[in-house]
N, C-alpha and C positions, 0 to 999 in steps of 0.2 A: 288188427289189420293184417291181412295176408301180404306176402311179398308178391311182386309181379315181375314178369319178363320185361326186358328193355323195350320191346315193341309195344307192349301195353302202356308203358310209361310214356313213350312217344305219342301214342294215340291219345292219352289223357292231355298231354301238352297241346296237341293239335286241336282237340276239342275246346280247350280254353282259348286258343287263338281264334277259332271260329266264333266263339262267344264274343270275344273282344271286337272282332270285325262286325258282328251283328249289332252290337251296342253302338259302335261309332256310326253305323249306317242308319240307325233308328232316329228319325227326325224329332221324336219326342224326348230323346236323351241329349239335351243340350250340354249336359255335364261331361259328356264323352268327347274327347278331342281326338280327331283322326290323325293329325300330324304332330305327334309328340316329339319334342327335342330329345337329344341324348340325356340331358339333365332331367327332363320330365320322367323319362322311363326309369332312370336310376333312382329317382325319388320314389316312384311308384313301387319299384322293387324293394327299396328299403322299408317302405310302409308295410308291404306284404310280409317281409321278413320279421318285422316287429310283431305283426299279428301272429305269425307262426311261433315266435319265441314266447309270446304271452300265453298262447294256448298250450304249448309244451310245458311251460312253467306251472300252469294250473293243474297239471298232472293228468291230462287226458291219456289214459293207459294205451289206447290204440293209436294215439296221435292222429286220429282221423281229421280233426279240425286243423291241425298243423299241416297235414297233407294237402288240404284245400289251398292253403296259403302258398305252399311250396309249388303247387301246380301253377298258380298265378305268377310266381316269380320266374319259373322256367319259361312260361309263355311270354312274359315280358322280355326275357332275354332273347327269345326267338324274334320277337317284334323289333327289338333293338338291332339285331343282326340283319333283318329284312330291310330296315330303313337305312342303317348306317354301315352295313357290311361287317365282315369278320374275316380275319386271316385264318387259313386252316392251321390246325395244330401240326407242327413239324415233329415227326417221329425221330427219335435219336437212336 
């Protein structure tokens, strides 16, 4: 897997958020909950991290499968901040 610039990484995360929003808006996807609690999002992030760990452990040389899971984790983090807010990082 090639390295990418920060803007490309942000675009990948943004595409995942678009996908998440589309899934929650789809009436046929009753399994998708629009208003996740903080705990729901954290559990979903942990599940995706477990998926990333498992694919990494299996020795995916390019880590392509793990990258899919990490994109989901990052997008879930964005979703968390959209719903629950986030203080800015203070520079020291």
